[in-house]
MARDOTOR-285454 format. One record per residue: x, y negated, z negated of N, C-alpha, C, O, CB in turn; residue in one letter. Coordinates in steps of 0.001 Angstrom, whole numbers, plus 500000, padded with zeros to 6 digits. Last residue first. Glycine has a CB too. Example, Ala and Ser with C-alpha at 12.3 -4.5 7.8 and 13.67 -1.06 7.14 Angstrom:
<rs>
512850502250492920513670501060492860512900499970492130513409498862491961514084500598494275s/513190505690492200512300504500492200513200503300492200514236503319491535511308504473490954a/
</rs>
This chain:
<rs>
508469455441766081507597456606766204506116456238766108505255457113766195507941457621765134y/509602452876765661509701453540766962508639454613767112507978454694768148511087454150767148i/509234452183763007508636451323764041508654451979765422507810451670766263509374449988764102n/510726454077761656509279454019761440508601453247762544507508453611762977508957453388760092v/513251453330762572512733454662762879511208454675762745510498455208763598513369455726761946i/513504450831761394513443450928762849512876452268763287512115452343764252514827450723763455s/513727451532758752512563450752759151512389450808760669511264450829761169512699449290758673k/516214452768758895515031453563758566513757452830758974512818453443759482514999453886757064l/517805450529759360517713451563760398516471452429760155515762452779761098519003452448760415i/517586449223756938517033448571758127516879449565759275515943449464760069517925447401758560d/519022451048755408517597450841755133516908450175756313515777450522756652517410449993753869t/521568450683756320520889451934756658519392451832756386518590452469757069521492453103755866k/521652447195757344521971448320756482521251449580756967520441449540757893521592448006755024t/522884444106758306522108445264758736522596446467757938523796446729757863522243445511760286v/522506440712757486523216441961757240522304443104757687521094443064757466523624442106755722i/523022437339758740522258438446758184523139439631757869524363439562757973521167438858759134g/524671435343759589523227435108759691522390436230759092521176436087758950522844434922761132t/527718433669759490526940434767758926525452434443758980525017433405758483527374435053757478l/529020432422762537528463432144761219527628433340760763526915433948761562527606430846761242t/529899432161765147530729432887764176530317432590762738531156432518761840532199432530764370m/528138431246766924528959430229766272529856430825765200530495430100764438528080429156765665k/526646433419767633527637432948768603528556431872768024529630431613768568526936432410769836s/526437435095764387525886434574765635527001434072766543528179434279766250524881433446765354n/526854438210762574527200436832762883526544436408764195526148437244765006528727436662762962i/526264440401759866525897440009761223526231438529761422525937437696760564524383440279761494v/527811443100758036527429441687758176527181441351759635527796441929760531528520440760757597p/526578446288757464527427445499758351526945444055758382525788443802758719527437446095759773l/526542449241755409526082447895755717527090447131756548528299447289756377525791447141754447g/527639451684754855526178451560754791525654450178755121524443449960755114525707451936753439s/530098453884756331529703452694755597528196452520755708527554453138756557530446451441756127i/531615455715757914531070456087756604530792454855755737531192454789754574532040457029755877r/532312455200760495533177454650759452532676454941758035533257454459757063533310453162759639h/530342456475762025531761456692762313532658456301761152533641456981760857532164455916763541r/527958455431760919528251456857760858529739457119761041530330457898760293527452457608761916i/528182452685761511527998453132760131528380454606759982529053454980759022526540452912759684m/528327452788764294529476452293763534529390452736762070530394453113761467529558450755763623i/525735453687764885526913454485765248528136454071764432528884454919763943527213454343766748r/524176451540764005524029452854763366525243453731763660525725454439762776522737453554763850a/524968449623765829525243449404764405525162450726763654525978451001762774524250448376763800a/523876450780768081525334450659767999525761450416766552526782450935766101525842449513768911e/521180450478767552521728451838767570523249451819767512523857452735766959521261452586768823a/520788447788767905520769448298766540521318449722766465521859450128765436519350448256765985i/522907446089770151521848447071769975521927447641768557523016447941768069521956448205771039d/523668442594769593524048443998769746522830444895769567521852444518768922525150444380768734d/523024440000768989522474440548770225522868442002770471522441442590771466522918439712771385d/524420439372766643522953439393766623522358440100767836521307440731767730522418437979766554e/527206441531766145526636440333766736525115440470766748524593441580766854527190440098768173d/528766442807763203527862442985764336527422441619764835527282440674764060526633443851763945m/531977443760761865530862442828762032530010443205763236530488443848764172531381441395762185l/533961445141759305533402445287760644532143444426760740531343444374759805533086446789760965l/535879442890757200534855443918757430534434443985758893534539443001759626533634443650756556p/538387441863755968538124441948757406537083443021757736537378443960758475539420442238758155n/538819443842752938538968442641753775538631442920755236538597444070755673540393442100753673p/536956444934750367537493445433751630537598444239752561536575443670752943536591446576752248t/537852443652747080537036443721748291537754444455749417538979444581749423536656442320748747m/539461443267744874538845444585745050538073444741746352537676445854746699537929444860743910i/540535440713744958541352441799744421540770443175744706541513444154744774541520441625742939d/538621438943745795539710439225746722540591440384746258541312440974747062540554437989746909s/537075438639743499536561439421744624537677439835745563537679440956746072535510438628745388a/539366438945740709538488438207741619538024439134742737538514440252742892539212436961742205m/539899439760737253539977440090738669538974439268739474537888438940738997539731441587738882l/539761439518734625540191438322735326540372438612736813540935437797737545541493437785734721f/537769440838732068538171440884733466538602439532733990537906438531733824537051441412734305s/539200441292728908538159440663729715538647440558731152539805440226731405537782439262729153k/539748443601726415540269443088727674539126442538728512538171443262728796541030444187728444i/538790444817724218539313443468724027539831442843725312540296441703725313540408443490723008d/538089447308725065537009446451724594537472445012724398536657444089724410536443446993723294s/539920449152725836539718448018726720538607447084726267538223446171726998539423448506728092i/542319451139725010541236450477724299540977449174725058541734448211724929541593450219722763k/543329453931726868543262452485726747542064452039725912540944452514726099543199451853728123l/544795456694725257543694456182726055543583454671725823543732454202724695542357456908725698k/546779458227724006547135457002724732546037456545725675546318456062726772548412457213725513s/546245460193722356546170460562723764546488459363724651546470459458725878544780461121724099k/546160459195719841547430459760720266547406460265721699548429460718722212547816460874719352n/544084456268720490544481457441719731545758458004720314546378457383721178543368458501719728d/543933453763721717542900454157720779543312455352719932542924455441718767541631454470721518r/545808450916722608545660452362722583544760452786721443544820452235720344547016453040722464y/546279448257722479545742448760723737545522450260723723545091450826724728546659448400724863l/545942445820720280546129447273720268545473447861721503544247447956721571545540447911718975d/547603442776721009546383443579720984546728445059721008547676445487721667545469443224722170s/549590440917721029549747442038720098548492442889719987548314443629719019550127441523718731n/548823439000722805549982439810723166550169441000722237550823441978722599551230438960723158s/545202439091723115546463438539722615547602439497722902547377440668723207546375438251721104s/543174439131726026543692439765724828545003439130724395545804438691725221543881441253725057p/541251436235726986542212437274727289542730437888725987542723437224724950543375436711728135f/537851435413727203539076435374726411539983436528726771539537437672726852538757435404724924k/535435435086728190536510435124729188537863435101728491538888434808729106536391433935730176s/532235436455727383533545435943726996534548436055728126534513436997728917534059436681725780s/529870437524728334529791436430727361531139435804727051531181434705726497529174436924726088a/530051439694729924529785438422730578529928437242729613530089436099730040528391438432731182f/532006442381729997531480441463729003531302440087729645532285439386729887532417441386727765d/532866444781731101531910443942731827531206443011730847529983442870730863530875444814732596i/536422445607731100535047445715730657534148444791731443534605444093732348534940445415729183g/539021447262732877538296446046732531536867446303732137536176447114732754538325445094733670y/540304449661733609541003448711732748540145447575732222540498446969731210542143448141733481f/538587451225735044539585451897734225540178450934733205540514451323732086540689452489735104i/537095449645736655536463450146735434537462450822734505537202450971733311535355451118735783s/538587449183738920538496448119737917537960448639736599538326448135735537537613446990738419a/538153451556740374539483451257739844539442450203738749540170450303737761540396450795740958p/535247451156740764535798452296740036537211452031739539537469452261738358535790453526740915l/534313449115742348534460448849740922535084450004740145535417449839738972533125448525740335y/533862449900744896535080449132744661535331448871743184536424448456742799535012447823745399d/531336450988744896532484451891744856533776451165744524534686451749743936532630452605746179k/529648448852745310529714449453743971530954450321743825531554450379742751528454450289743692s/531522446565747415530478447549747144530640448100745738531639447847745066530517448690748177t/532245443647749122532421444365747861531240445296747671530088444871747756532554443383746657v/533963442432751931532725442996751401533065443794750149534052444528750119532003443892752464i/535182439526753720535316440756752955533960441262752515532940440599752703536215440543751747g/534583437378755190536009437722755100536234439018754331537347439543754296536784436589754433v/532177435920757176532469437075756324533956437434756350534511437753757402531635438280756765p/531780432397756952532226433526757767532598434690756849533270434477755840533435433123758667f/531275430106755490530139430810756100530540431942757042529724432397757843529294429833756851d/533777429555754330533229428669755364532147429379756185532107429268757410534355428172756294n/533925432809753499534727431599753449534293430744754627534421431152755781536274431912753490k/532372435462751583532436434512752691533411433379752406533687433036751256531057433944752978v/531543438743751040532434437673750597532669436734751778533111437164752843533793438245750048i/528547440352750351529433439855751401530249438681750854529696437744750277528620439427752664v/527972443112748325527961441654748404528970441227749465530111441689749471528292441004747014t/525929446018747875527083445343748456526880443830748434525754443340748513527328445832749896r/523642447093746919524854447896746754526100447219747300527199447766747208524678449224747427s/521088445490744911521778445766746171523083446502745874523559446529744739522053444446746961i/519465444159743000519289445566743334519854445898744719519188446496745564517812445935743271r/519925441711741998519264441751743304519035443172743806518486443378744889520082440986744317n/521221442324739635519993441521739568519215441547740881517990441419740883520330440082739202s/523448443804740594522478444402739681521151443644739701520084444253739775523041444434738262q/524787441951742189524302443193742783523241443846741904522253444379742409525461444161743012m/525396439948740325524598439643741512523977440908742085522794440936742423525458438949742575l/527059441358738566525766440860738100524835440515739253523630440755739178525963439642737223g/529246441676740212528519442868739764527128442470739273526144443163739534529303443606738641y/530023439013740383529557439699741590528766440949741222527745441250741840530746440068742499i/530830438553737762529771437730738350529175438441739566527957438459739745530319436333738752f/532930440346737613531770440553736749530565439750737256529426440211737186532106440156735295n/534805439276739355534118440508739735532924440814738844531990441484739285535082441664739698i/534661435776740098534984436852739173534182438105739506533017438014739893534718436417737729n/535514434407743306534543434648742243534965435838741395535552436794741901533145434882742831d/537148434004745471537743433789744158536730433894743021537036433517741890538407432439744117d/535581434403747694536662435357747473537339435184746123538028436091745658537683435231748562f/532094433995746834533375433482747304534487434464746957534348435265746032533667432098746693a/529216435836748024530063435299746959531347434793747592531656435116748739530361436377745860a/525779436562748926527187436299749191527905435787747948527287435367746970527330435297750324t/523145438288750197523748437890748921525247437763749139525912438736749495523424438923747774i/521104437237752792522347437926752444522870437391751117523017436181750941523413437751753562v/518221437554754546518749437067753273519966437890752877519865439096752654517667437125752165k/517677439081756814518171437707756969518789437150755681519748436380755720517035436801757418n/518441442213757884517931441489756724518532440088756764519752439929756749518280442229755373t/517745443192761334518605442863760200517834442202759066516727441699759256519729441955760648m/516178443558763601516089444535762509516813444127761232516525444660760160516633445839762970c/516648441669765512515257442057765269515107442925764023514019443011763454514707442797766475e/519413441579765659518692440419765122517255440769764754516708440227763794518701439275766133k/520036443943766982520391443794765572519582442671764933519122442797763798521897443521765420v/517258444937769057518545444274768840518815444211767336517910444406766525518556442838769474s/515732448114769898515779446837769191517193446269769192518180446996769309515275447003767751f/515964450163771963514698449810771316514724448404770719513840447594770999514373450820770230f/518368451092773021517454450340773871516137449931773249515271449400773943517171451118775048g/519015454342771659519463453083772238518331452411773014517461453073773582520674453316773153f/518648456719770103517648455650770138518185454312770628517849453266770075517069455469768778c/520480458734769672519313459039770505518358457870770706517356458011771408518564460170769906h/522492458179767905522859458837769154521672459152770070521844459767771122523589460101768846y/521329456864765714522533456327766355522763456897767745523181456181768655523739456603765495a/519255458479764749518942457209765410520130456727766245519948456235767359518554456139764369f/520777460489763550519847460808764633519527459559765450519531459585766681518550461423764070i/522059458938761607522844459614762640521968460005763827522379459865764979523532460858762061e/519962458165759978520690457136760721521495457764761855521601457188762939521619456345759781v/519301460625758851518338459946759715519014458884760572518685458721761747517231459312758879l/521630461109757368521184462076758382520220461427759361520311461654760567520517463291757717d/521626458932755597522674459040756610522282460006757719522570459752758889523981459488755972t/519569459582753893519404458424754769520427458478755904520123458110757039519549457104753968k/519325463198753825519775461887753367519465460795754379519147461051755540521262461915753084t/517964466055752538517954465196753723518294463788753256517618463245752382516559465237754470l/518881469255751315518712467822751084518764467095752420519515467475753318519801467276750115i/517798472493750043518446471596750991518147470143750655517285469840749830517997471910752418e/516405473901748175517681474461748600518472473501749496519676473677749684517448475767749329k/513859474341746053514719473276746568516098473857746892516851474248746000514837472104745540i/511014476354746878512294476170746199513110475069746867513059474889748084513087477482746184q/508731477074748152508676475894747307509956475630746544509987474777745657507557476022746351g/508966479048749959508615479461748595508532478276747635508290478456746441509635480465748077e/509818477728752197508459478286752205508000478725750827506802478772750547508386479460753153m/511736474998750691511523476082751647510100476619751530509269476029750840512544477213751422n/512106471421750492511675472704749939511484473737751047511124473406752176510373472534749143t/514508468951750112513714469702751079513384471080750509514279471816750093514467469833752428v/514689465789748695514950467207748497513981467998749366512777467743749355514814467604746993l/516012462893750198514829463686749866515255465136749693516081465647750450513726463554750968l/517650459733749594517638461146749958516327461795749530515634461316748632518830461879749321s/517518457187748688518398457440749826518439458904750238519190459272751141519786456977749505s/514599455218747804515612456242747556516391456507748838515979456107749927514964457551747031i/512084453848747576513360453166747401514474454145747021515198453932746048513233452081746336n/509734454940748280510239455299746950511576454661746630512145454890745562510364456789746835n/509356453943750839508315453714749833508797453987748417508339453356747464507114454578750128n/511692454884752151511431453451752007510433453166750889510638452256750085510912452877753320l/511370457659752010512551457023751427512312455544751187512685455010750142513764457216752332m/508941457926753387509044458374751993510237457732751308510139457306750157509157459904751922s/509588457027755962508608456292755158508725456650753677508621455778752814507186456583755657k/511363459077756719511832457695756643510892456857755772511348456069754943511942457084758058a/509602461268756665510775461241755782511296459823755606511630459407754496511885462140756338c/507797460578758694507307460741757322508466460655756327508332460041755268506566462091757166f/509542460611760899508874459380760510508393459451759068508560458499758305507704459094761443q/510209463305761021511254462321760746510636461005760283511156460360759372512128462093761996i/507776465423759370508317464684760507509393463700760063509474463320758895507199463942761239s/508173468525757628507825467097757609508485466377758781509620466686759144508254466443756270a/508890471126757361508178470763758580507765469294758628507085468868759561506963471624758725d/509967471403754866510880471498755992510226471069757303510918470691758248511398472909756115k/508486468936752676508503470256753298509437470243754502509674469190755094507077470686753719d/510122466991750174509360467101751415509455468540751908510399469261751585509884466098752497v/510234465300746959510496466410747869509648466299749138508620465623749174510224467743747168t/511628463679744351510840463414745549511201464482746575512349464560747011511101461962746110i/511512464011740900512067464551742136511115464269743293509928464586743217512329466070742005l/512264462056738142511246462383739124511904462830740422512745462125740979510322461180739370q/512878461540735054513526462326736093512488462829737096511907463899736916514300463509735474n/512478458140733956512067459538733995512664460257735191512925459642736225510553459644734029p/516042458393733648514720458738733137513685457738733645514010456555733754514724458777731593e/518877459716735378518016458603735020516669459122734537516212460178734976517834457652736211k/521912461292734508520533461423734976519685460266734479519760459881733312519930462755734516l/524314461098733258524107460249734426522673460281734920522255459399735670525031460667735535l/524359462985731308524345461593730876524111460628732029523751459472731809525641461255730188d/524705465403732583523338465019732239523243463569731780522169462973731850522801465931731157k/527438465836732701526765465290733880525369464777733534524902463811734137526676466353734981v/529201464876729710528390465815730504527662465113731638527317463936731536527379466528729612p/532465463934729066531132463394729333530340464367730192530762464666731309531224462016730026i/535037464807728886534269464768727638532815464316727845532026464317726900534952463841726647e/536477464508731142536278465888730692535454465973729413535196467065728908537617466558730474s/536810461830731312535830462448732193535530463878731777534442464392732038536319462417733628l/537077460419728001537660461056729167536565461684730020535503462032729504538694462112728748l/534993457576727166535660458830726885536334459341728148536180458767729226534668459867726335k/535093454041726786534863455204727626535652456420727149536820456312726776535224454886729059r/534298451364726136534526452397725127534304453757725787533427454520725382533579452206723881d/534144449773728366534696449182727152534929450207726045535683449940725110533777448100726652s/532881451118730447534339451085730438534932450557729130536084450851728810534824450243731578s/530289451457731118530729452039729850532240451985729684532811452718728876530259453473729747n/530018450318733596529219449771732506529666450296731145529441449642730127527758450094732724m/531775451968735088532022450536734932531277449966733739531849449209732954531621449792736191y/530645454510734926532012454289734451532281452816734221532951452453733254533021454852735444l/528110454034736063528238454556734702529620454257734139529747453802733002527971456068734675f/528735453218738663528050452307737746528212452741736297528427451912735411526573452219738095n/529952455573739659530699454322739591530066453356738594530762452748737781530778453675740973f/527805457413739462529054457653738754529841456357738593530344456071737507529896458697739491l/525927456286741161525599456477739744526862456645738911526981456103737813524684457695739561d/527318456494743603527049455180743041526708455272741557527146454431740772525915454504743801k/527208459211744022528513458590743835528343457228743182529127456847742312529257458458745179e/524310460422742208525034459939743371526407459406742989526718459185741819524235458863744076t/522276463130741228523181462047740852524004461688742077524350462553742882524102462453739647v/519042464422740777520100464086741726520964462989741112520444462029740543519507463633743104i/517374467200739102517647465805739425518761465662740431519348466645740882517991465039738182g/516956469844738778516158468954737937516389467484738255515684466617737738516465469210736485i/516946473025740195517319471624740392516377470726739594515156470828739715517286471250741899v/517785475869738301516718475090738933517127473627739018517598473050738038515390475235738151k/519716477195736817519620477489738235518556476724738994518422476896740206519378478908738405g/519549476013734315519169477418734487518906477761735948517991478519736268517935477734733656n/519463473063735952519333473623734612518789475036734774517696475231735308518397472740733693s/521396470823738070520540471977737805520527472359736327521437472031735566520997473160738635s/521547468223740331521849468622738949520867469723738577519657469574738748521752467397737943v/523032467663743523521915468090742711522391468472741318523499468980741146521189469258743369g/524783464777744574524834466170744142523586466476743319523139465653742520526128466458743319i/526175462617747027525115462931746068525093464423745809525349465229746703523739462451746580r/528274462374748755527952461214747921526821461464746932526537460613746089527591460057748792r/531140464401749676529719464081749653529453462952748662530304462621747836528884465326749290i/533475466043750038533350464723750651531875464328750790531419463967751875534041464704752030n/534032468345748700533059468439749793532830467116750520532084467062751498531748468941749259y/536030467474746881536181468717747644535282468745748874535720469123749961535874469916746759k/535038465134745698536266465100746490536396466326747388536828466213748536537476465001745574l/532744466110744418532640464986745352533857464948746280533723464755747489532510463649744581i/533921468015742748533008468447743815532853467356744868532833467639746066531630468819743232i/535408466400741006536095467391741831535230467856743000535730468067744105536502468588740982d/533375464962739716534347464267740568535031465232741518535215464926742696535394463549739715r/532204467050738295531427466321739301532357465611740270532159465650741485530478465305738632l/534253467635736555533816468670737503533018468029738640533145468421739800532960469756736782d/534338465302735117535537465671735868535194466746736901535768466772737990536651466173734911v/531919465330733806532093464420734930533341464728735749533387464442736945532153463003734434l/531041468805733102531566467487732781531776466638734035531806467144735157532874467620732019m/527920470653732789529286470504733272529730469068733008528900468206732723529394470860734792k/525294470595732165526225470590731045527694470652731472528594470698730634525920471745730138y/523877470762734541523814469512733789524808469440732633525135468349732167522430469320733259q/525659472240737271524885472397736035524980471130735200526031470492735150525383473615735223d/525296471067740588526159471288739437525282471384738197524274470685738090527218470150739291i/524949471696744160524489471285742832525499471648741755526426472427741979523144471926742515s/524309470915747470525337471343746525524941470823745150524633469641744995526765470827746946i/521996471864749800522187471024748620523242471646747707523079472770747232520852470834747858l/522514471966753255522494472718752009522792471778750839523736470990750895523517473883752054v/520579469537755093521800470262754791521652470992753461520780470674752653523007469307754757r/518326468746757850518702468804756428519936469673756239520295470453757120517534469349755575s/517457468854760431518652468053760169519070468039758697520056467395758337518419466645760630i/515267470516760524516207470560761636517500469821761335518536470130761923515570469982762868d/513597469961758406514418471158758328515450471271759430516409472033759304513552472351758354g/512221467717759368513184467575758282514136468765758221515337468597758010512458467418756952a/512111467969763003511546467987761653512654467875760609513843467929760920510727469273761426k/511395467620766282512384467238765287511732467085763919510912466193763702513082465938765694l/509233468138768006510027469246767486510958468863766338511278469709765502510831469834768590l/508098465684768721507268466695768081508120467746767381507776468198766288506357467357769106i/510213464343769907509541463725768774508734464761767993508689464728766763508629462586769248k/510769466010772040511745465899770968511104465291769721511424465689768601512947465055771421e/508498465567773630508747466900773078509709466837771912509513467517770905509295467832774151d/508765462834774357507669463251773489507911464623772864507573464836771699506374463268774269e/512221461848774055511009462075774809509960462655773874510253462935772712511266463012776012n/514233459275772618513550460556772471512404460662773470511694459685773710513026460730771034f/516542457574774825515559457614773745514928458990773691515074459783774621514478456527773933s/519478455877775812518721457135775795517764457133774619518141456727773520519669458359775719m/
</rs>
C-alpha cells in the first residue's frame, strides 16, 4: 500500500508530531532519568524560564556518563544543563511543513528530531525520526528493497574486542552502533545504550590496560562511591552486546525493515545476502532518505 496524492498533500508535521516533554536546565540528571523511565522517551526538551533552549537525548546521557565515569558525581549532583551541547542551535519547523521537508531537514542537519512551532511561534511539540519511520512502515510498501536503501559500509568488530576500542570506533565514525561479527556473520550489535552499565565501573582510558592492584582504594568518600579512575576496562564486546540481532535480507522490502524497527524500538538492522554474509546495515536514516526519494 502506498500514499495516494491526497494523503501526500494532507500529511504535515503537525499531523504526526507529539507533545514535547521538557525539564528545567537546573534540574538534576536523576530527574532526567526519572522522566525518561516514566514516559519511555528518548529525547527531552531543556527549558529556561519556561522557554525551550535545547534538546538532550538518551544517547547524550549515556555518552556523558561513560566519558565522565572516571570521576563521576552522583546523578543527583549533576545539572541537566551540563549535557547541553554548544553552540545551542534549535532546528524548528512549522506545523504545516511537509513530511518530505521534515525528512530533508533532519538529513541536512544530521539530527533525529525537529521542534515544531505553533501559530504563535512557540515550541510545544516535537517530530522525531521514529515518527517518520512509522509513517513509512505502514504506508509505503512496494517502493524499494533493502538492498537499494541500505548503507553498504558497515563498521564491525569482533566479539572479543575491548569495549573501549569499540566506543572509539563509534565516536570516530560518528555512528550509534557497531555490528559484532564472526566469520562475516552478525552475531551481535553494540549501541551507545549498552555502555551505561559499563560506565558505572569502568573508565575510558585508551592509553593504559593496567589492572588495579589488590589494595587499590575503590572508595572515594563515606558515601562509598566507587573511585574508578584506577580501573581499566577489561570488558569485551560479548559482555555488553545484544546477541543474535534481528537481521534483514537484501531482497526484503524496506518498509518491512521500518516495521521491525518500530515494533522492537531499534534503529538499525544488519543486512545479509543469500550466502549468510553481512553486506550492509539499514538504519532509520536510510528510511528518511527513502521518504525523500518517494515524494
